[in-house]
mmCIF file of the N, C-alpha and C atoms, coordinates in Angstrom:
data_MODEL
# 
_entry.id   MODEL 
# 
loop_
_atom_site.group_PDB 
_atom_site.id 
_atom_site.type_symbol 
_atom_site.label_atom_id 
_atom_site.label_alt_id 
_atom_site.label_comp_id 
_atom_site.label_asym_id 
_atom_site.label_entity_id 
_atom_site.label_seq_id 
_atom_site.pdbx_PDB_ins_code 
_atom_site.Cartn_x 
_atom_site.Cartn_y 
_atom_site.Cartn_z 
_atom_site.occupancy 
_atom_site.B_iso_or_equiv 
_atom_site.pdbx_formal_charge 
_atom_site.auth_seq_id 
_atom_site.auth_comp_id 
_atom_site.auth_asym_id 
_atom_site.auth_atom_id 
_atom_site.pdbx_PDB_model_num 
ATOM 1   N N  . MET A 1 1  ? 144.781 420.267 70.636 1.00 0.00 ? 1  MET A N  1 
ATOM 2   C CA . MET A 1 1  ? 144.929 420.277 69.197 1.00 0.00 ? 1  MET A CA 1 
ATOM 3   C C  . MET A 1 1  ? 145.526 419.006 68.711 1.00 0.00 ? 1  MET A C  1 
ATOM 4   N N  . LEU A 1 2  ? 144.985 418.404 67.694 1.00 0.00 ? 2  LEU A N  1 
ATOM 5   C CA . LEU A 1 2  ? 145.506 417.170 67.163 1.00 0.00 ? 2  LEU A CA 1 
ATOM 6   C C  . LEU A 1 2  ? 146.452 417.474 65.976 1.00 0.00 ? 2  LEU A C  1 
ATOM 7   N N  . HIS A 1 3  ? 147.549 416.734 65.909 1.00 0.00 ? 3  HIS A N  1 
ATOM 8   C CA . HIS A 1 3  ? 148.445 416.865 64.834 1.00 0.00 ? 3  HIS A CA 1 
ATOM 9   C C  . HIS A 1 3  ? 148.501 415.538 64.043 1.00 0.00 ? 3  HIS A C  1 
ATOM 10  N N  . LYS A 1 4  ? 148.735 415.686 62.725 1.00 0.00 ? 4  LYS A N  1 
ATOM 11  C CA . LYS A 1 4  ? 148.882 414.532 61.916 1.00 0.00 ? 4  LYS A CA 1 
ATOM 12  C C  . LYS A 1 4  ? 150.219 413.834 62.316 1.00 0.00 ? 4  LYS A C  1 
ATOM 13  N N  . PRO A 1 5  ? 150.206 412.478 62.513 1.00 0.00 ? 5  PRO A N  1 
ATOM 14  C CA . PRO A 1 5  ? 151.431 411.802 62.857 1.00 0.00 ? 5  PRO A CA 1 
ATOM 15  C C  . PRO A 1 5  ? 152.514 412.000 61.787 1.00 0.00 ? 5  PRO A C  1 
ATOM 16  N N  . GLU A 1 6  ? 153.706 412.163 62.249 1.00 0.00 ? 6  GLU A N  1 
ATOM 17  C CA . GLU A 1 6  ? 154.810 412.266 61.251 1.00 0.00 ? 6  GLU A CA 1 
ATOM 18  C C  . GLU A 1 6  ? 155.024 410.908 60.591 1.00 0.00 ? 6  GLU A C  1 
ATOM 19  N N  . ALA A 1 7  ? 155.534 410.985 59.339 1.00 0.00 ? 7  ALA A N  1 
ATOM 20  C CA . ALA A 1 7  ? 155.755 409.763 58.608 1.00 0.00 ? 7  ALA A CA 1 
ATOM 21  C C  . ALA A 1 7  ? 156.816 408.907 59.324 1.00 0.00 ? 7  ALA A C  1 
ATOM 22  N N  . SER A 1 8  ? 157.725 409.529 60.013 1.00 0.00 ? 8  SER A N  1 
ATOM 23  C CA . SER A 1 8  ? 158.763 408.743 60.679 1.00 0.00 ? 8  SER A CA 1 
ATOM 24  C C  . SER A 1 8  ? 158.151 407.981 61.859 1.00 0.00 ? 8  SER A C  1 
ATOM 25  N N  . ASN A 1 9  ? 157.126 408.545 62.545 1.00 0.00 ? 9  ASN A N  1 
ATOM 26  C CA . ASN A 1 9  ? 156.450 407.826 63.600 1.00 0.00 ? 9  ASN A CA 1 
ATOM 27  C C  . ASN A 1 9  ? 155.683 406.663 63.018 1.00 0.00 ? 9  ASN A C  1 
ATOM 28  N N  . GLN A 1 10 ? 155.056 406.886 61.863 1.00 0.00 ? 10 GLN A N  1 
ATOM 29  C CA . GLN A 1 10 ? 154.300 405.840 61.235 1.00 0.00 ? 10 GLN A CA 1 
ATOM 30  C C  . GLN A 1 10 ? 155.233 404.689 60.782 1.00 0.00 ? 10 GLN A C  1 
ATOM 31  N N  . LEU A 1 11 ? 156.417 405.087 60.313 1.00 0.00 ? 11 LEU A N  1 
ATOM 32  C CA . LEU A 1 11 ? 157.396 404.127 59.896 1.00 0.00 ? 11 LEU A CA 1 
ATOM 33  C C  . LEU A 1 11 ? 157.809 403.241 61.060 1.00 0.00 ? 11 LEU A C  1 
ATOM 34  N N  . ALA A 1 12 ? 158.044 403.833 62.231 1.00 0.00 ? 12 ALA A N  1 
ATOM 35  C CA . ALA A 1 12 ? 158.424 403.106 63.397 1.00 0.00 ? 12 ALA A CA 1 
ATOM 36  C C  . ALA A 1 12 ? 157.325 402.090 63.760 1.00 0.00 ? 12 ALA A C  1 
ATOM 37  N N  . LEU A 1 13 ? 156.105 402.576 63.800 1.00 0.00 ? 13 LEU A N  1 
ATOM 38  C CA . LEU A 1 13 ? 154.938 401.666 64.130 1.00 0.00 ? 13 LEU A CA 1 
ATOM 39  C C  . LEU A 1 13 ? 154.832 400.553 63.147 1.00 0.00 ? 13 LEU A C  1 
ATOM 40  N N  . THR A 1 14 ? 154.936 400.854 61.849 1.00 0.00 ? 14 THR A N  1 
ATOM 41  C CA . THR A 1 14 ? 154.830 399.835 60.802 1.00 0.00 ? 14 THR A CA 1 
ATOM 42  C C  . THR A 1 14 ? 155.963 398.791 60.985 1.00 0.00 ? 14 THR A C  1 
ATOM 43  N N  . LEU A 1 15 ? 157.171 399.257 61.267 1.00 0.00 ? 15 LEU A N  1 
ATOM 44  C CA . LEU A 1 15 ? 158.302 398.347 61.447 1.00 0.00 ? 15 LEU A CA 1 
ATOM 45  C C  . LEU A 1 15 ? 158.091 397.435 62.664 1.00 0.00 ? 15 LEU A C  1 
ATOM 46  N N  . GLU A 1 16 ? 157.581 398.025 63.746 1.00 0.00 ? 16 GLU A N  1 
ATOM 47  C CA . GLU A 1 16 ? 157.300 397.270 64.986 1.00 0.00 ? 16 GLU A CA 1 
ATOM 48  C C  . GLU A 1 16 ? 156.302 396.124 64.671 1.00 0.00 ? 16 GLU A C  1 
ATOM 49  N N  . GLN A 1 17 ? 155.267 396.527 63.923 1.00 0.00 ? 17 GLN A N  1 
ATOM 50  C CA . GLN A 1 17 ? 154.213 395.496 63.576 1.00 0.00 ? 17 GLN A CA 1 
ATOM 51  C C  . GLN A 1 17 ? 154.838 394.372 62.719 1.00 0.00 ? 17 GLN A C  1 
ATOM 52  N N  . PHE A 1 18 ? 155.692 394.780 61.707 1.00 0.00 ? 18 PHE A N  1 
ATOM 53  C CA . PHE A 1 18 ? 156.325 393.793 60.862 1.00 0.00 ? 18 PHE A CA 1 
ATOM 54  C C  . PHE A 1 18 ? 157.262 392.924 61.652 1.00 0.00 ? 18 PHE A C  1 
ATOM 55  N N  . VAL A 1 19 ? 158.050 393.464 62.561 1.00 0.00 ? 19 VAL A N  1 
ATOM 56  C CA . VAL A 1 19 ? 159.003 392.715 63.335 1.00 0.00 ? 19 VAL A CA 1 
ATOM 57  C C  . VAL A 1 19 ? 158.288 391.675 64.231 1.00 0.00 ? 19 VAL A C  1 
ATOM 58  N N  . ALA A 1 20 ? 157.130 392.090 64.749 1.00 0.00 ? 20 ALA A N  1 
ATOM 59  C CA . ALA A 1 20 ? 156.354 391.159 65.577 1.00 0.00 ? 20 ALA A CA 1 
ATOM 60  C C  . ALA A 1 20 ? 155.862 389.952 64.697 1.00 0.00 ? 20 ALA A C  1 
ATOM 61  N N  . ALA A 1 21 ? 155.415 390.261 63.467 1.00 0.00 ? 21 ALA A N  1 
ATOM 62  C CA . ALA A 1 21 ? 154.977 389.197 62.573 1.00 0.00 ? 21 ALA A CA 1 
ATOM 63  C C  . ALA A 1 21 ? 156.152 388.295 62.158 1.00 0.00 ? 21 ALA A C  1 
ATOM 64  N N  . ALA A 1 22 ? 157.309 388.927 61.909 1.00 0.00 ? 22 ALA A N  1 
ATOM 65  C CA . ALA A 1 22 ? 158.519 388.188 61.475 1.00 0.00 ? 22 ALA A CA 1 
ATOM 66  C C  . ALA A 1 22 ? 158.969 387.262 62.646 1.00 0.00 ? 22 ALA A C  1 
ATOM 67  N N  . GLU A 1 23 ? 158.965 387.802 63.862 1.00 0.00 ? 23 GLU A N  1 
ATOM 68  C CA . GLU A 1 23 ? 159.356 386.986 65.009 1.00 0.00 ? 23 GLU A CA 1 
ATOM 69  C C  . GLU A 1 23 ? 158.404 385.796 65.215 1.00 0.00 ? 23 GLU A C  1 
ATOM 70  N N  . ALA A 1 24 ? 157.127 386.047 65.050 1.00 0.00 ? 24 ALA A N  1 
ATOM 71  C CA . ALA A 1 24 ? 156.169 384.942 65.169 1.00 0.00 ? 24 ALA A CA 1 
ATOM 72  C C  . ALA A 1 24 ? 156.374 383.878 64.065 1.00 0.00 ? 24 ALA A C  1 
ATOM 73  N N  . PHE A 1 25 ? 156.673 384.347 62.891 1.00 0.00 ? 25 PHE A N  1 
ATOM 74  C CA . PHE A 1 25 ? 156.988 383.382 61.780 1.00 0.00 ? 25 PHE A CA 1 
ATOM 75  C C  . PHE A 1 25 ? 158.225 382.558 62.129 1.00 0.00 ? 25 PHE A C  1 
ATOM 76  N N  . LEU A 1 26 ? 159.289 383.211 62.595 1.00 0.00 ? 26 LEU A N  1 
ATOM 77  C CA . LEU A 1 26 ? 160.517 382.545 62.886 1.00 0.00 ? 26 LEU A CA 1 
ATOM 78  C C  . LEU A 1 26 ? 160.334 381.507 64.046 1.00 0.00 ? 26 LEU A C  1 
ATOM 79  N N  . GLN A 1 27 ? 159.629 381.910 65.061 1.00 0.00 ? 27 GLN A N  1 
ATOM 80  C CA . GLN A 1 27 ? 159.377 381.003 66.207 1.00 0.00 ? 27 GLN A CA 1 
ATOM 81  C C  . GLN A 1 27 ? 158.635 379.781 65.742 1.00 0.00 ? 27 GLN A C  1 
ATOM 82  N N  . ASN A 1 28 ? 157.622 380.001 64.936 1.00 0.00 ? 28 ASN A N  1 
ATOM 83  C CA . ASN A 1 28 ? 156.823 378.865 64.438 1.00 0.00 ? 28 ASN A CA 1 
ATOM 84  C C  . ASN A 1 28 ? 157.685 378.032 63.494 1.00 0.00 ? 28 ASN A C  1 
ATOM 85  N N  . HIS A 1 29 ? 158.478 378.654 62.648 1.00 0.00 ? 29 HIS A N  1 
ATOM 86  C CA . HIS A 1 29 ? 159.327 377.962 61.703 1.00 0.00 ? 29 HIS A CA 1 
ATOM 87  C C  . HIS A 1 29 ? 160.322 377.032 62.420 1.00 0.00 ? 29 HIS A C  1 
ATOM 88  N N  . TYR A 1 30 ? 160.937 377.542 63.453 1.00 0.00 ? 30 TYR A N  1 
ATOM 89  C CA . TYR A 1 30 ? 161.940 376.773 64.179 1.00 0.00 ? 30 TYR A CA 1 
ATOM 90  C C  . TYR A 1 30 ? 161.348 375.650 65.043 1.00 0.00 ? 30 TYR A C  1 
ATOM 91  N N  . LEU A 1 31 ? 160.094 375.871 65.524 1.00 0.00 ? 31 LEU A N  1 
ATOM 92  C CA . LEU A 1 31 ? 159.421 374.838 66.308 1.00 0.00 ? 31 LEU A CA 1 
ATOM 93  C C  . LEU A 1 31 ? 158.753 373.796 65.483 1.00 0.00 ? 31 LEU A C  1 
ATOM 94  N N  . PHE A 1 32 ? 158.073 374.208 64.409 1.00 0.00 ? 32 PHE A N  1 
ATOM 95  C CA . PHE A 1 32 ? 157.214 373.265 63.672 1.00 0.00 ? 32 PHE A CA 1 
ATOM 96  C C  . PHE A 1 32 ? 157.545 373.186 62.197 1.00 0.00 ? 32 PHE A C  1 
ATOM 97  N N  . GLY A 1 33 ? 158.396 374.071 61.705 1.00 0.00 ? 33 GLY A N  1 
ATOM 98  C CA . GLY A 1 33 ? 158.640 374.130 60.258 1.00 0.00 ? 33 GLY A CA 1 
ATOM 99  C C  . GLY A 1 33 ? 157.658 375.081 59.619 1.00 0.00 ? 33 GLY A C  1 
ATOM 100 N N  . SER A 1 34 ? 157.770 375.302 58.336 1.00 0.00 ? 34 SER A N  1 
ATOM 101 C CA . SER A 1 34 ? 156.862 376.264 57.668 1.00 0.00 ? 34 SER A CA 1 
ATOM 102 C C  . SER A 1 34 ? 156.120 375.549 56.541 1.00 0.00 ? 34 SER A C  1 
ATOM 103 N N  . CYS A 1 35 ? 154.831 375.818 56.478 1.00 0.00 ? 35 CYS A N  1 
ATOM 104 C CA . CYS A 1 35 ? 154.030 375.348 55.375 1.00 0.00 ? 35 CYS A CA 1 
ATOM 105 C C  . CYS A 1 35 ? 153.871 376.464 54.363 1.00 0.00 ? 35 CYS A C  1 
ATOM 106 N N  . SER A 1 36 ? 153.369 376.122 53.217 1.00 0.00 ? 36 SER A N  1 
ATOM 107 C CA . SER A 1 36 ? 153.218 377.117 52.163 1.00 0.00 ? 36 SER A CA 1 
ATOM 108 C C  . SER A 1 36 ? 152.388 378.293 52.610 1.00 0.00 ? 36 SER A C  1 
ATOM 109 N N  . GLU A 1 37 ? 151.381 377.992 53.472 1.00 0.00 ? 37 GLU A N  1 
ATOM 110 C CA . GLU A 1 37 ? 150.512 379.094 53.964 1.00 0.00 ? 37 GLU A CA 1 
ATOM 111 C C  . GLU A 1 37 ? 151.329 380.117 54.817 1.00 0.00 ? 37 GLU A C  1 
ATOM 112 N N  . ASP A 1 38 ? 152.147 379.561 55.727 1.00 0.00 ? 38 ASP A N  1 
ATOM 113 C CA . ASP A 1 38 ? 152.998 380.432 56.553 1.00 0.00 ? 38 ASP A CA 1 
ATOM 114 C C  . ASP A 1 38 ? 153.958 381.278 55.673 1.00 0.00 ? 38 ASP A C  1 
ATOM 115 N N  . ILE A 1 39 ? 154.543 380.665 54.709 1.00 0.00 ? 39 ILE A N  1 
ATOM 116 C CA . ILE A 1 39 ? 155.452 381.397 53.829 1.00 0.00 ? 39 ILE A CA 1 
ATOM 117 C C  . ILE A 1 39 ? 154.711 382.468 52.997 1.00 0.00 ? 39 ILE A C  1 
ATOM 118 N N  . SER A 1 40 ? 153.549 382.138 52.493 1.00 0.00 ? 40 SER A N  1 
ATOM 119 C CA . SER A 1 40 ? 152.730 383.094 51.758 1.00 0.00 ? 40 SER A CA 1 
ATOM 120 C C  . SER A 1 40 ? 152.396 384.269 52.642 1.00 0.00 ? 40 SER A C  1 
ATOM 121 N N  . LYS A 1 41 ? 152.037 384.017 53.887 1.00 0.00 ? 41 LYS A N  1 
ATOM 122 C CA . LYS A 1 41 ? 151.656 385.108 54.789 1.00 0.00 ? 41 LYS A CA 1 
ATOM 123 C C  . LYS A 1 41 ? 152.826 386.036 55.060 1.00 0.00 ? 41 LYS A C  1 
ATOM 124 N N  . ILE A 1 42 ? 154.018 385.497 55.345 1.00 0.00 ? 42 ILE A N  1 
ATOM 125 C CA . ILE A 1 42 ? 155.119 386.363 55.608 1.00 0.00 ? 42 ILE A CA 1 
ATOM 126 C C  . ILE A 1 42 ? 155.546 387.144 54.375 1.00 0.00 ? 42 ILE A C  1 
ATOM 127 N N  . LEU A 1 43 ? 155.409 386.524 53.242 1.00 0.00 ? 43 LEU A N  1 
ATOM 128 C CA . LEU A 1 43 ? 155.693 387.260 51.981 1.00 0.00 ? 43 LEU A CA 1 
ATOM 129 C C  . LEU A 1 43 ? 154.758 388.392 51.747 1.00 0.00 ? 43 LEU A C  1 
ATOM 130 N N  . ARG A 1 44 ? 153.476 388.138 52.079 1.00 0.00 ? 44 ARG A N  1 
ATOM 131 C CA . ARG A 1 44 ? 152.476 389.250 51.976 1.00 0.00 ? 44 ARG A CA 1 
ATOM 132 C C  . ARG A 1 44 ? 152.788 390.361 52.941 1.00 0.00 ? 44 ARG A C  1 
ATOM 133 N N  . ASP A 1 45 ? 153.228 389.982 54.166 1.00 0.00 ? 45 ASP A N  1 
ATOM 134 C CA . ASP A 1 45 ? 153.606 390.954 55.170 1.00 0.00 ? 45 ASP A CA 1 
ATOM 135 C C  . ASP A 1 45 ? 154.817 391.797 54.695 1.00 0.00 ? 45 ASP A C  1 
ATOM 136 N N  . ILE A 1 46 ? 155.705 391.157 54.011 1.00 0.00 ? 46 ILE A N  1 
ATOM 137 C CA . ILE A 1 46 ? 156.876 391.889 53.491 1.00 0.00 ? 46 ILE A CA 1 
ATOM 138 C C  . ILE A 1 46 ? 156.399 392.866 52.393 1.00 0.00 ? 46 ILE A C  1 
ATOM 139 N N  . GLU A 1 47 ? 155.578 392.393 51.514 1.00 0.00 ? 47 GLU A N  1 
ATOM 140 C CA . GLU A 1 47 ? 155.009 393.293 50.475 1.00 0.00 ? 47 GLU A CA 1 
ATOM 141 C C  . GLU A 1 47 ? 154.228 394.424 51.066 1.00 0.00 ? 47 GLU A C  1 
ATOM 142 N N  . ASN A 1 48 ? 153.413 394.133 52.084 1.00 0.00 ? 48 ASN A N  1 
ATOM 143 C CA . ASN A 1 48 ? 152.645 395.199 52.750 1.00 0.00 ? 48 ASN A CA 1 
ATOM 144 C C  . ASN A 1 48 ? 153.538 396.203 53.436 1.00 0.00 ? 48 ASN A C  1 
ATOM 145 N N  . LEU A 1 49 ? 154.626 395.731 53.976 1.00 0.00 ? 49 LEU A N  1 
ATOM 146 C CA . LEU A 1 49 ? 155.591 396.639 54.674 1.00 0.00 ? 49 LEU A CA 1 
ATOM 147 C C  . LEU A 1 49 ? 156.094 397.704 53.620 1.00 0.00 ? 49 LEU A C  1 
ATOM 148 N N  . ARG A 1 50 ? 156.427 397.207 52.451 1.00 0.00 ? 50 ARG A N  1 
ATOM 149 C CA . ARG A 1 50 ? 156.883 398.144 51.411 1.00 0.00 ? 50 ARG A CA 1 
ATOM 150 C C  . ARG A 1 50 ? 155.783 399.080 50.980 1.00 0.00 ? 50 ARG A C  1 
ATOM 151 N N  . LEU A 1 51 ? 154.580 398.619 50.873 1.00 0.00 ? 51 LEU A N  1 
ATOM 152 C CA . LEU A 1 51 ? 153.458 399.446 50.462 1.00 0.00 ? 51 LEU A CA 1 
ATOM 153 C C  . LEU A 1 51 ? 153.011 400.458 51.515 1.00 0.00 ? 51 LEU A C  1 
ATOM 154 N N  . ASP A 1 52 ? 153.163 400.063 52.790 1.00 0.00 ? 52 ASP A N  1 
ATOM 155 C CA . ASP A 1 52 ? 152.728 400.913 53.898 1.00 0.00 ? 52 ASP A CA 1 
ATOM 156 C C  . ASP A 1 52 ? 153.641 402.074 54.163 1.00 0.00 ? 52 ASP A C  1 
ATOM 157 N N  . ILE A 1 53 ? 154.862 401.981 53.790 1.00 0.00 ? 53 ILE A N  1 
ATOM 158 C CA . ILE A 1 53 ? 155.810 403.050 54.081 1.00 0.00 ? 53 ILE A CA 1 
ATOM 159 C C  . ILE A 1 53 ? 155.711 404.139 53.067 1.00 0.00 ? 53 ILE A C  1 
ATOM 160 N N  . ASP A 1 54 ? 155.427 405.357 53.520 1.00 0.00 ? 54 ASP A N  1 
ATOM 161 C CA . ASP A 1 54 ? 155.259 406.524 52.688 1.00 0.00 ? 54 ASP A CA 1 
ATOM 162 C C  . ASP A 1 54 ? 156.641 407.164 52.477 1.00 0.00 ? 54 ASP A C  1 
ATOM 163 N N  . THR A 1 55 ? 157.377 406.656 51.474 1.00 0.00 ? 55 THR A N  1 
ATOM 164 C CA . THR A 1 55 ? 158.762 407.109 51.303 1.00 0.00 ? 55 THR A CA 1 
ATOM 165 C C  . THR A 1 55 ? 158.771 408.613 50.898 1.00 0.00 ? 55 THR A C  1 
ATOM 166 N N  . GLU A 1 56 ? 157.842 409.042 50.126 1.00 0.00 ? 56 GLU A N  1 
ATOM 167 C CA . GLU A 1 56 ? 157.777 410.418 49.700 1.00 0.00 ? 56 GLU A CA 1 
ATOM 168 C C  . GLU A 1 56 ? 157.670 411.316 50.905 1.00 0.00 ? 56 GLU A C  1 
ATOM 169 N N  . GLN A 1 57 ? 156.755 411.041 51.807 1.00 0.00 ? 57 GLN A N  1 
ATOM 170 C CA . GLN A 1 57 ? 156.553 411.842 53.010 1.00 0.00 ? 57 GLN A CA 1 
ATOM 171 C C  . GLN A 1 57 ? 157.780 411.809 53.873 1.00 0.00 ? 57 GLN A C  1 
ATOM 172 N N  . LEU A 1 58 ? 158.457 410.619 54.007 1.00 0.00 ? 58 LEU A N  1 
ATOM 173 C CA . LEU A 1 58 ? 159.666 410.530 54.788 1.00 0.00 ? 58 LEU A CA 1 
ATOM 174 C C  . LEU A 1 58 ? 160.774 411.409 54.199 1.00 0.00 ? 58 LEU A C  1 
ATOM 175 N N  . GLU A 1 59 ? 160.913 411.399 52.901 1.00 0.00 ? 59 GLU A N  1 
ATOM 176 C CA . GLU A 1 59 ? 161.916 412.250 52.254 1.00 0.00 ? 59 GLU A CA 1 
ATOM 177 C C  . GLU A 1 59 ? 161.652 413.713 52.447 1.00 0.00 ? 59 GLU A C  1 
ATOM 178 N N  . GLN A 1 60 ? 160.391 414.103 52.352 1.00 0.00 ? 60 GLN A N  1 
ATOM 179 C CA . GLN A 1 60 ? 160.040 415.506 52.599 1.00 0.00 ? 60 GLN A CA 1 
ATOM 180 C C  . GLN A 1 60 ? 160.331 415.928 54.036 1.00 0.00 ? 60 GLN A C  1 
ATOM 181 N N  . GLU A 1 61 ? 159.994 415.076 54.980 1.00 0.00 ? 61 GLU A N  1 
ATOM 182 C CA . GLU A 1 61 ? 160.276 415.379 56.403 1.00 0.00 ? 61 GLU A CA 1 
ATOM 183 C C  . GLU A 1 61 ? 161.813 415.492 56.589 1.00 0.00 ? 61 GLU A C  1 
ATOM 184 N N  . PHE A 1 62 ? 162.565 414.566 55.995 1.00 0.00 ? 62 PHE A N  1 
ATOM 185 C CA . PHE A 1 62 ? 164.002 414.603 56.132 1.00 0.00 ? 62 PHE A CA 1 
ATOM 186 C C  . PHE A 1 62 ? 164.574 415.911 55.572 1.00 0.00 ? 62 PHE A C  1 
ATOM 187 N N  . GLU A 1 63 ? 164.071 416.292 54.385 1.00 0.00 ? 63 GLU A N  1 
ATOM 188 C CA . GLU A 1 63 ? 164.589 417.523 53.797 1.00 0.00 ? 63 GLU A CA 1 
ATOM 189 C C  . GLU A 1 63 ? 164.263 418.775 54.659 1.00 0.00 ? 63 GLU A C  1 
ATOM 190 N N  . LEU A 1 64 ? 163.061 418.785 55.243 1.00 0.00 ? 64 LEU A N  1 
ATOM 191 C CA . LEU A 1 64 ? 162.713 419.901 56.155 1.00 0.00 ? 64 LEU A CA 1 
ATOM 192 C C  . LEU A 1 64 ? 163.637 419.951 57.377 1.00 0.00 ? 64 LEU A C  1 
ATOM 193 N N  . VAL A 1 65 ? 163.905 418.780 57.957 1.00 0.00 ? 65 VAL A N  1 
ATOM 194 C CA . VAL A 1 65 ? 164.802 418.767 59.098 1.00 0.00 ? 65 VAL A CA 1 
ATOM 195 C C  . VAL A 1 65 ? 166.217 419.251 58.701 1.00 0.00 ? 65 VAL A C  1 
ATOM 196 N N  . GLN A 1 66 ? 166.655 418.831 57.540 1.00 0.00 ? 66 GLN A N  1 
ATOM 197 C CA . GLN A 1 66 ? 168.014 419.214 57.050 1.00 0.00 ? 66 GLN A CA 1 
ATOM 198 C C  . GLN A 1 66 ? 168.007 420.771 56.852 1.00 0.00 ? 66 GLN A C  1 
ATOM 199 N N  . GLU A 1 67 ? 166.911 421.269 56.254 1.00 0.00 ? 67 GLU A N  1 
ATOM 200 C CA . GLU A 1 67 ? 166.857 422.703 55.997 1.00 0.00 ? 67 GLU A CA 1 
ATOM 201 C C  . GLU A 1 67 ? 166.884 423.485 57.292 1.00 0.00 ? 67 GLU A C  1 
ATOM 202 N N  . LYS A 1 68 ? 166.129 422.996 58.255 1.00 0.00 ? 68 LYS A N  1 
ATOM 203 C CA . LYS A 1 68 ? 166.160 423.648 59.603 1.00 0.00 ? 68 LYS A CA 1 
ATOM 204 C C  . LYS A 1 68 ? 167.501 423.608 60.204 1.00 0.00 ? 68 LYS A C  1 
ATOM 205 N N  . LYS A 1 69 ? 168.183 422.492 60.137 1.00 0.00 ? 69 LYS A N  1 
ATOM 206 C CA . LYS A 1 69 ? 169.577 422.376 60.676 1.00 0.00 ? 69 LYS A CA 1 
ATOM 207 C C  . LYS A 1 69 ? 170.497 423.386 59.988 1.00 0.00 ? 69 LYS A C  1 
ATOM 208 N N  . ASP A 1 70 ? 170.367 423.453 58.651 1.00 0.00 ? 70 ASP A N  1 
ATOM 209 C CA . ASP A 1 70 ? 171.220 424.375 57.887 1.00 0.00 ? 70 ASP A CA 1 
ATOM 210 C C  . ASP A 1 70 ? 170.977 425.819 58.262 1.00 0.00 ? 70 ASP A C  1 
ATOM 211 N N  . LEU A 1 71 ? 169.647 426.191 58.434 1.00 0.00 ? 71 LEU A N  1 
ATOM 212 C CA . LEU A 1 71 ? 169.293 427.529 58.798 1.00 0.00 ? 71 LEU A CA 1 
ATOM 213 C C  . LEU A 1 71 ? 169.785 427.862 60.197 1.00 0.00 ? 71 LEU A C  1 
ATOM 214 N N  . MET A 1 72 ? 169.677 426.947 61.134 1.00 0.00 ? 72 MET A N  1 
ATOM 215 C CA . MET A 1 72 ? 170.136 427.120 62.526 1.00 0.00 ? 72 MET A CA 1 
ATOM 216 C C  . MET A 1 72 ? 171.654 427.296 62.528 1.00 0.00 ? 72 MET A C  1 
ATOM 217 N N  . ALA A 1 73 ? 172.345 426.520 61.715 1.00 0.00 ? 73 ALA A N  1 
ATOM 218 C CA . ALA A 1 73 ? 173.805 426.622 61.642 1.00 0.00 ? 73 ALA A CA 1 
ATOM 219 C C  . ALA A 1 73 ? 174.203 427.974 61.068 1.00 0.00 ? 73 ALA A C  1 
ATOM 220 N N  . ASP A 1 74 ? 173.552 428.418 59.998 1.00 0.00 ? 74 ASP A N  1 
ATOM 221 C CA . ASP A 1 74 ? 173.782 429.718 59.415 1.00 0.00 ? 74 ASP A CA 1 
ATOM 222 C C  . ASP A 1 74 ? 173.542 430.843 60.425 1.00 0.00 ? 74 ASP A C  1 
ATOM 223 N N  . PHE A 1 75 ? 172.402 430.732 61.151 1.00 0.00 ? 75 PHE A N  1 
ATOM 224 C CA . PHE A 1 75 ? 172.048 431.727 62.119 1.00 0.00 ? 75 PHE A CA 1 
ATOM 225 C C  . PHE A 1 75 ? 173.078 431.812 63.247 1.00 0.00 ? 75 PHE A C  1 
ATOM 226 N N  . CYS A 1 76 ? 173.526 430.691 63.725 1.00 0.00 ? 76 CYS A N  1 
ATOM 227 C CA . CYS A 1 76 ? 174.506 430.658 64.840 1.00 0.00 ? 76 CYS A CA 1 
ATOM 228 C C  . CYS A 1 76 ? 175.812 431.241 64.392 1.00 0.00 ? 76 CYS A C  1 
ATOM 229 N N  . ILE A 1 77 ? 176.218 430.991 63.118 1.00 0.00 ? 77 ILE A N  1 
ATOM 230 C CA . ILE A 1 77 ? 177.477 431.483 62.654 1.00 0.00 ? 77 ILE A CA 1 
ATOM 231 C C  . ILE A 1 77 ? 177.452 432.995 62.505 1.00 0.00 ? 77 ILE A C  1 
ATOM 232 N N  . LYS A 1 78 ? 176.319 433.579 62.103 1.00 0.00 ? 78 LYS A N  1 
ATOM 233 C CA . LYS A 1 78 ? 176.215 435.029 61.857 1.00 0.00 ? 78 LYS A CA 1 
ATOM 234 C C  . LYS A 1 78 ? 176.179 435.821 63.185 1.00 0.00 ? 78 LYS A C  1 
ATOM 235 N N  . PHE A 1 79 ? 175.717 435.139 64.208 1.00 0.00 ? 79 PHE A N  1 
ATOM 236 C CA . PHE A 1 79 ? 175.559 435.891 65.507 1.00 0.00 ? 79 PHE A CA 1 
ATOM 237 C C  . PHE A 1 79 ? 176.543 435.398 66.459 1.00 0.00 ? 79 PHE A C  1 
# 
């Protein structure tokens, strides 16, 4: 059975991809300097990072996890 990836997993993957792009930018910058094309690309990557992250889904997942923790805590206290 296939499950839809959680938003938190997608966030981790998106951040890993961005960090790789940022590291490549920094290595190039310190070795050769940055041209306007390099700067434009990293700025686009930053904007895409913001657009790629589904904050609404992350918030919903967080709320569900918190509700489960609260329910488990209530259940353990009663028994």
